[in-house]
C-alpha positions as CSV (number, residue, x, y, z in Angstrom):
1,T,-93.1,44.7,-18.5
2,N,-96.5,45.2,-19.2
3,F,-98.4,48.3,-17.5
4,V,-102.4,47.5,-17.8
5,V,-104.4,50.7,-16.9
6,T,-108.6,50.3,-17.4
7,Q,-110.7,52.8,-17.3
8,K,-114.4,51.9,-16.7
9,A,-117.3,54.0,-17.6
10,P,-120.5,53.4,-18.9
11,P,-121.0,52.2,-21.7
12,Y,-117.2,51.0,-22.5
13,T,-114.7,49.8,-20.7
14,I,-111.0,50.4,-22.2
15,T,-107.8,48.8,-21.3
16,I,-104.4,50.0,-22.2
17,S,-101.2,47.9,-21.8
18,A,-97.3,48.8,-23.6
19,A,-94.1,47.3,-22.5
20,S,-92.3,49.7,-20.6
21,P,-89.3,50.1,-20.3
22,M,-88.7,50.8,-24.0
23,G,-85.5,51.9,-25.9
24,A,-85.2,55.1,-27.8
25,G,-85.9,54.0,-31.7
26,T,-87.6,51.0,-30.4
27,S,-90.7,49.2,-31.9
28,E,-93.2,47.9,-29.2
29,T,-96.5,46.7,-29.2
30,V,-99.6,48.7,-28.3
31,T,-102.8,46.6,-27.1
32,V,-106.4,48.3,-26.3
33,T,-109.5,46.4,-25.0
34,V,-112.8,47.8,-25.5
35,T,-115.5,46.3,-24.2
36,D,-118.8,46.5,-22.9
37,I,-121.2,46.9,-19.2
38,N,-121.7,43.7,-19.6
39,G,-117.8,42.8,-20.0
40,N,-118.3,41.2,-23.8
41,A,-115.9,42.2,-26.5
42,V,-117.1,45.6,-28.5
43,S,-115.8,44.6,-32.6
44,G,-115.5,47.2,-34.9
45,D,-115.1,50.2,-32.9
46,V,-112.5,52.8,-33.6
47,V,-109.4,53.8,-31.3
48,S,-106.9,56.6,-31.7
49,F,-103.8,56.7,-30.3
50,S,-101.5,59.5,-29.0
51,C,-99.0,60.4,-27.1
52,K,-97.3,63.4,-24.9
53,S,-95.2,63.6,-23.4
54,A,-93.0,67.2,-21.6
55,S,-89.8,66.8,-23.4
56,S,-91.1,66.7,-26.6
57,V,-89.5,62.9,-27.0
58,C,-92.7,61.1,-28.6
59,G,-92.5,58.2,-31.4
60,S,-94.6,57.7,-33.6
61,F,-97.5,55.2,-34.1
62,S,-98.3,53.2,-37.2
63,N,-101.4,53.3,-39.2
64,S,-102.0,56.7,-38.3
65,G,-102.6,56.5,-35.1
66,T,-105.8,54.4,-35.6
67,A,-107.0,50.6,-35.1
68,T,-110.0,48.6,-35.1
69,T,-111.6,46.1,-32.6
70,G,-111.6,42.5,-33.8
71,T,-113.9,40.1,-32.6
72,N,-112.3,39.4,-29.2
73,G,-112.3,43.4,-28.6
74,Q,-108.8,44.0,-29.1
75,A,-107.0,46.5,-31.3
76,T,-103.2,47.0,-31.9
77,I,-100.8,49.5,-33.5
78,T,-97.1,49.5,-33.0
79,Y,-95.3,51.9,-30.9
80,T,-92.1,53.5,-32.2
81,A,-90.6,55.3,-29.1
82,G,-88.7,58.3,-29.7
83,G,-86.3,60.4,-27.1
84,I,-85.3,59.7,-23.9
85,G,-87.7,60.1,-20.8
86,F,-91.0,59.3,-19.6
87,V,-94.5,59.7,-22.3
88,T,-98.3,59.5,-21.6
89,L,-99.2,57.0,-24.4
90,T,-103.1,57.7,-24.5
91,A,-106.6,55.4,-26.5
92,E,-109.5,56.7,-27.5
93,E,-112.5,54.6,-28.0
94,T,-114.8,57.1,-30.3
95,D,-117.7,56.6,-30.1
96,T,-118.1,58.0,-26.2
97,T,-114.1,59.4,-26.2
98,Q,-113.4,57.4,-22.9
99,S,-109.2,56.7,-23.2
100,A,-107.4,55.1,-20.7
101,S,-103.5,56.1,-20.8
102,V,-100.4,54.8,-19.4
103,V,-96.6,56.0,-19.0
104,I,-93.8,54.1,-20.3
105,N,-89.8,54.9,-20.0
106,Q,-88.4,55.4,-22.9
107,N,-84.5,55.2,-22.4
C-alpha cells in the first residue's frame, strides 16, 4: 500500500509517497512531486529528506538525503528501513521550506 500526503501552500504544492508497511532492513523508493500554484511541475528543485521516530528506529536515505526534481517535478530517493516501529518521513522543498510528511510502519 502506498500512502500519499499532500501539503498545499503557495507558491508550491509538495506530495510525498511511500510504501507502508516496510520490512525492517528493506529498501523502498520514496517519491516527492513539487508543483507550482498553477499545478505545473517544478524542475531543478532540491528536496531534503529526513526521518523521525519516537523509538530511534529510523533507517537511512540514499544520496545523503537529498534529491533534485526532474522535468516532471518528481524527486526520488531510496529509504532503507531501520528497526521495527513507526517512523515519520519528511520531504522539505528547500526554496520555500515547505514540507510534507508520511508515517510508515516498519515491521
